[in-house]
N, C-alpha and C positions, 0 to 999 in steps of 0.2 A: 504494500500500500504506500510505502514511502516514495518510491519513484513516481507514482501517480500524483503525489501531492507536491513534490519538489521539482520545479522546472530547471534547476541548476543555477549557475551564476548568470547575472544579467550580461547581455552582450556589450562589448566595448563600443565606444562612440563611432569608430570607423565602420562597424558592421551595419548592414542595411536591415530594414524591417523594424517592426514594433519591438519595444522592449518586452521581454518575457515577464509575465506576472504570475503569481500563484493564484489559484482559484479561490473564491470566497467560500464555496461549499463543496462537500464531497458526498456523493450518494453511493451507498453500497448495500449489498444484500445481507441476509442473516449470517452468512459465513464470517463476516467481519465484526460481529457484535461481541466485542471483548474489550475490556478496559485497556489492554496493551495497545490495540489499534486506535482507540479513541485518544489515548495520551500522545501517540505519535502524530496524529493529525493535529491535535491542539498545539503541539510544539511548533508547527508551521503556521499557526494562527489561522487555521481553517476550521469552519464550523462543520462537524460531521453530521450527516443525516443517515444513520445506519438503522436498518430494520431490526427490530428487537426479536430475539429468539423466543419461541413459545407464544407468539401472538397470532391468532387466527389459524384456521385450518388450512392445510395445503401449502403450496409454495407460492409466496408472494401475496396472497390475499390477507388483508388486514394490516399490512405493513405501511401502506400509504405511499410507497415508492413506485408502484406499478405505472403511474402516469409517466415518469421519467424513463423507466425501463422500456416501456412500449415504444417510445420515440426512437430509442437506440435500436431495438430489435426490428422495428419497421424499416429503418435505414439499411440495416444489414440484409433484410429480406429483399429489398430492392436490388441490391448487388447480386443476390443469389439467382436472379433471373438469368444471369449469364453463366453458362456451364463452366466456362474457364475459371470463374471466380468462386463457384460453388465448392469445387474440390480443387485444391491447389496441386496441380500436376508438376509445375516447374520447380526448380531448385533455386534459381537466382531471384533475389529480392527485388532488384531493379526492374526486371521484366514483369513480375507480379504487380509491383507498384504502378507501372505504366498501364497495365490492363485495368487496375482499379480506377485510375484517372479516366481512361476511356469509357469505362462503365458509368462513372459519375456523369461524364459529359453526355452520354446517350440518354441517361435518365433525365437530366435537365432538359435536353432537346425534346423528349417526349412530353414532359410536363409543360414546357412553354408552348409547344404546338397545340396541345389540348386546351390550354388556357386561351390562346389566341383564337382558336376555332369557336369558342363559346361567345366571343364578342361580336 
């Protein structure tokens, strides 16, 4: 959980792009509901929103975090439309990353075309 919360040192002034910042909140499932993880997140001055163990029947119901989880799962499901991204066949990270970018571009194109056709 620490690498998720700590973006590392801020870039130097000659670097381009926005300065990296720590997130204000961290959402996690019941697997991280332990004081050790809560303390680690608090050390980085991040407010943890962790689902509590033993609340509600089933996985995810009653935790209140399903709204955020569904957004992430929906985005991943869109990328799974592409067979090449559903199962990672390649070994090289750069090629896989390129196909993820192409998949995102195709999804945006479909969404924009649908939105423009409605008007």
